C-alpha positions as MATLAB code, in Angstrom:
seq = 'XXXXXXXXXXXXXXXXXXXXXXXXXXXXXXXXXXXXXXXXXXXXXXXXXXXXXXXXXXXXXXXXXXXXXXXXXXXXXXXXXXXXXXXXXXXXXXXXXXXXXXXXXXXXXXXXXXXXXXXXXXXXXXXXXXXXXXXXXXXXXXXXXXXXXXXXXXXXXXXXXXXXXXXXXXXXXXXXXXXXXXXXXXXXXXXXXXXXXXXXXXXXXXXXXXXXXXXXXXXXXXXXXXXXXXXXXXXXXXXXXXXXXXXXXXXXXXXXXXXXXXXXXXXXXXXXXXXXXXXXXXXXXXXXXXXXXXXXXXXXXXX';
ca = [
       0.000    0.000    0.000;
       1.106    3.568   -0.733;
      -0.188    6.844    0.645;
      -0.119   10.054   -1.350;
      -1.082   13.533   -0.181;
      -1.883   16.407   -2.536;
      -1.440   19.716   -0.706;
      -3.199   22.538   -2.514;
      -4.118   26.103   -1.774;
      -7.784   25.222   -1.108;
      -7.880   21.484   -0.398;
      -5.741   18.633    0.883;
      -6.448   15.239   -0.659;
      -5.191   11.881    0.535;
      -5.115    8.606   -1.382;
      -4.409    5.025   -0.380;
      -3.099    3.163   -3.411;
      -2.612   -0.571   -3.779;
       0.592   -1.919   -5.274;
      -1.140   -2.561   -8.599;
      -2.323    1.078   -8.821;
      -5.844    0.297   -7.595;
      -7.430    3.035   -5.484;
      -8.326    1.726   -2.017;
      -9.461    4.874   -0.215;
      -9.594    8.618   -0.774;
     -10.253   11.502    1.609;
     -10.381   15.263    1.084;
     -10.443   18.201    3.490;
     -10.167   21.969    3.170;
      -6.701   23.461    3.510;
      -6.459   25.542    6.714;
      -5.979   29.095    5.516;
      -2.822   30.929    6.560;
      -2.104   28.448    9.372;
       0.989   26.329    8.881;
       0.652   24.311   12.089;
      -2.971   23.527   11.268;
      -1.928   22.369    7.791;
       0.659   20.015    9.299;
      -1.939   18.620   11.691;
      -4.434   18.178    8.850;
      -1.936   16.197    6.768;
      -0.998   14.063    9.773;
      -4.675   13.344   10.386;
      -5.206   12.237    6.776;
      -2.168    9.970    6.891;
      -3.343    8.385   10.141;
      -6.856    7.853    8.782;
      -5.628    6.274    5.548;
      -3.042    4.144    7.340;
      -5.774    2.689    9.543;
      -7.432    1.307    6.402;
      -4.374   -0.859    5.716;
      -4.996   -2.850    8.906;
      -2.298   -0.934   10.732;
      -2.439    2.335   12.645;
       0.887    3.444   11.194;
       2.648    3.402    7.842;
       6.362    3.755    7.246;
       6.334    6.441    4.577;
       4.171    8.621    2.369;
       4.556   11.110   -0.478;
       3.383   14.697   -0.760;
       2.710   16.695   -3.890;
       2.756   20.424   -3.284;
       2.794   23.747   -5.086;
       6.262   25.249   -5.365;
       9.431   23.326   -4.619;
      12.136   22.848   -2.007;
      15.151   25.125   -2.289;
      18.391   23.152   -2.803;
      20.116   25.799   -0.670;
      18.257   25.291    2.605;
      15.437   22.812    1.957;
      12.723   25.374    2.620;
       9.578   25.673    0.500;
       9.587   28.382   -2.192;
       7.156   29.662   -4.838;
       4.052   27.975   -3.366;
       0.587   29.468   -3.792;
      -0.290   27.884   -0.436;
       1.454   30.872    1.088;
       1.661   29.596    4.665;
       4.175   26.875    3.698;
       6.651   29.239    1.997;
       9.889   29.535    3.928;
       9.043   26.470    6.042;
      10.943   23.204    6.445;
       7.942   21.151    5.400;
       9.925   17.949    4.979;
      11.400   17.958    8.484;
       8.197   19.130   10.124;
       6.031   16.462    8.452;
       8.450   13.717    9.453;
       8.427   15.023   13.018;
       4.631   15.211   13.365;
       3.889   11.874   11.647;
       6.900    9.760   12.595;
       7.083    8.631    8.952;
       9.593    9.046    6.192;
       8.370   11.641    3.710;
       9.148   12.461    0.090;
       7.951   15.731   -1.420;
       7.703   16.883   -5.018;
       6.133   19.660   -7.034;
       2.521   18.881   -7.976;
       3.278   19.005  -11.715;
       6.096   16.518  -11.178;
       3.656   14.275   -9.334;
       1.239   14.508  -12.250;
       3.974   13.450  -14.675;
       5.067   10.570  -12.428;
       1.491    9.335  -12.091;
       0.896    9.281  -15.834;
       4.279    7.637  -16.464;
       3.643    4.966  -13.798;
       0.174    3.738  -14.697;
      -1.417    6.358  -16.934;
      -1.195    7.589  -20.499;
       2.609    7.345  -20.480;
       2.864    3.874  -18.996;
       5.611    1.840  -20.677;
       7.244    4.875  -22.331;
      10.912    5.548  -21.631;
      10.635    9.349  -21.545;
       7.421   11.143  -20.509;
       6.838   14.882  -20.282;
       3.753   15.854  -18.310;
       2.131   19.255  -18.847;
      -0.473   20.991  -16.715;
      -2.453   23.681  -18.533;
      -4.579   25.485  -15.993;
      -4.354   28.619  -13.897;
      -0.621   28.232  -14.449;
       1.542   26.133  -16.758;
       3.580   23.418  -15.107;
       5.584   20.459  -16.279;
       7.426   17.383  -15.129;
       9.882   14.964  -16.719;
      10.094   11.217  -16.041;
      12.830    9.075  -17.612;
      12.931    5.300  -17.161;
      10.391    5.600  -14.380;
      12.459    8.146  -12.467;
      11.331   11.701  -11.802;
      13.969   14.197  -12.989;
      13.950   17.115  -10.555;
      17.429   18.400  -11.440;
      20.245   19.923   -9.423;
      18.271   23.092   -8.704;
      14.947   21.261   -8.350;
      13.382   23.139  -11.243;
      13.307   20.229  -13.705;
      10.291   20.522  -15.991;
       9.558   24.184  -15.179;
       9.153   25.016  -18.833;
       6.374   27.524  -18.148;
       8.918   30.148  -17.131;
      11.035   29.905  -20.248;
      10.389   32.571  -22.898;
       7.921   31.695  -25.632;
      10.096   30.341  -28.482;
      10.397   32.214  -31.779;
       8.116   35.112  -30.810;
       6.522   37.108  -33.596;
       6.708   40.892  -33.578;
       3.263   41.301  -32.033;
       4.224   38.856  -29.259;
       7.178   40.962  -28.047;
       7.955   41.694  -25.262;
       4.970   39.627  -24.175;
       2.579   39.803  -21.231;
       3.988   40.297  -17.752;
       4.171   37.037  -15.814;
       3.600   36.787  -12.065;
       7.273   35.818  -11.741;
       8.196   39.387  -12.791;
       9.425   38.567  -16.284;
       7.714   39.191  -19.612;
       6.902   36.734  -22.352;
       6.968   33.533  -20.287;
       5.260   30.518  -21.822;
       2.843   30.590  -18.884;
       1.806   34.146  -19.744;
       0.693   32.902  -23.190;
      -0.659   29.405  -22.491;
      -2.398   29.414  -19.100;
      -6.169   29.647  -18.837;
      -6.086   33.308  -17.759;
      -3.606   34.006  -20.589;
      -6.012   32.616  -23.187;
      -8.799   34.790  -21.763;
      -6.544   37.859  -21.745;
      -5.418   37.321  -25.334;
      -9.023   36.955  -26.483;
     -10.078   40.101  -24.599;
      -7.343   42.355  -25.981;
      -7.743   40.990  -29.511;
     -11.516   40.713  -29.767;
     -12.790   42.938  -26.982;
     -14.745   40.073  -25.391;
     -14.217   39.099  -21.769;
     -14.709   35.344  -21.806;
     -13.220   32.590  -19.690;
     -11.262   29.780  -21.311;
     -14.156   27.262  -21.409;
     -16.439   29.936  -22.876;
     -13.925   30.662  -25.636;
     -13.736   26.948  -26.439;
     -17.531   26.645  -26.514;
     -17.828   29.692  -28.770;
     -15.218   28.275  -31.150;
     -17.061   24.950  -31.305;
     -20.225   26.907  -32.145;
     -18.436   28.523  -35.075;
     -17.644   31.972  -33.640;
     -14.820   33.295  -35.882;
     -13.129   35.387  -33.167;
     -13.023   32.462  -30.750;
     -11.733   30.180  -33.489;
      -8.919   32.625  -34.199;
      -8.052   32.829  -30.501;
      -7.736   29.052  -30.275;
      -5.711   28.992  -33.486;
      -3.227   31.500  -32.003;
      -3.102   29.432  -28.824;
      -2.328   26.252  -30.764;
       0.476   27.874  -32.753;
       2.111   29.137  -29.563;
       1.611   25.827  -27.814;
       3.216   23.997  -30.744;
       6.293   26.232  -30.669;
       6.614   25.792  -26.914;
       6.354   21.995  -27.101;
       8.793   21.866  -30.030;
      11.452   23.288  -27.728;
      10.717   20.485  -25.252;
      11.018   17.877  -28.000;
      14.306   19.359  -29.204;
      15.691   19.207  -25.655;
      14.303   15.951  -24.188;
      12.832   14.143  -27.228;
      10.104   12.447  -25.146;
       8.181    9.415  -26.345;
       4.932   10.956  -25.151;
       3.666   14.310  -23.873;
       0.685   13.987  -21.519;
      -1.635   16.932  -20.913;
      -3.629   17.698  -17.779;
      -5.448   20.716  -16.359;
      -8.546   22.494  -17.609;
      -7.234   23.408  -21.057;
      -6.257   19.803  -21.735;
      -9.961   19.241  -22.439;
      -9.708   21.158  -25.744;
     -10.032   18.151  -28.010;
      -8.768   19.815  -31.196;
      -5.267   20.458  -29.813;
      -4.358   16.754  -29.956;
      -4.742   16.776  -33.723;
      -3.681   20.321  -34.572;
      -0.639   20.906  -32.355;
       1.426   17.896  -33.586;
       0.976   19.192  -37.139;
       1.982   22.700  -36.098;
       5.127   21.696  -34.201;
       6.676   19.922  -37.225;
       8.500   22.988  -38.685;
      10.046   23.779  -35.296;
      11.442   20.354  -34.406;
      15.000   19.589  -35.511;
      14.089   16.313  -37.187;
      12.728   15.073  -40.500;
       9.843   13.404  -38.646;
       8.278   13.568  -35.181;
       6.886   10.432  -33.561;
       6.233   11.981  -30.141;
       2.627   11.371  -29.106;
       0.451   14.123  -27.597;
      -2.251   12.583  -25.391;
      -4.689   13.520  -22.609;
      -4.095   12.280  -19.079;
      -5.658    9.010  -18.000;
      -6.240    9.971  -14.373;
      -7.400   13.558  -14.854;
      -7.478   15.626  -11.671;
      -6.275   12.624   -9.635;
      -2.816   12.707  -11.213;
      -1.251   14.823   -8.485;
      -2.295   12.713   -5.528;
      -1.585    9.456   -7.380;
       1.876   10.711   -8.297;
       2.528   11.613   -4.667;
       1.799    7.998   -3.754;
       4.155    6.809   -6.521;
       7.009    8.849   -4.992;
       7.642    5.629   -3.067;
       7.899    3.042   -5.870;
       8.950    0.451   -3.288;
       5.707    1.149   -1.348;
       7.597    2.905    1.457;
       6.856    0.366    4.174;
];
């Protein structure tokens, strides 16, 4: 049995996973707002509750997917939208309060690991997982191993500049990270809505733009076409660097069905190869990828 915890800004989800990937139990609670100690206690309570369902009141280890990452300099949490954990030694504190061994990883990394382990990327040697939602995240798994990198920013493609920008795309929208022209500032859900608003004068959310395009609205269709071209250029840079067997998409914008056919055609001129066999596919586990990946942080079951 494996336990995974997905720590988010609004909810904490726990999952008990059997060795064959079968879901045994799942629990979800609200994230205590602006209260670090309460968040620790909430996670410990979830772990205890899930462990009791294994026939034991304790479990040797569990994994945690979280926003942000751990600094390689001091091990403290950085860049998390669950603000109360920033600057905290989450790893040490969770081990202290639970008495378990703990592994932590960025939530996008957990998504990629989940899909590589028993999802849409199962059996592939190299899997790149992409989350297209409020932000743009990514994770890389090679031979079943999550690649976090020396600086623990492996897969953070969303904060690279958009490749081969056209004149009207320079210098690009301002990203929350303080830079301009980041991939995230073009490809996130809010970025799609912003691009549509400034181009067409319509304030629509991402799903509304998609629905309008499917209904034949020419402005919405053009907005999605621009999105696909940018997405193709961004993924081409990933293919040129990692050459993954499969790219798996998750997050709200991964539900745009047309991108799976259009984007692979559009990335062809930007990939340094005479052919591209990389597959672009939707996630198998949907919104459960993060918590499942947290459980898979212990491939040996962590007992």
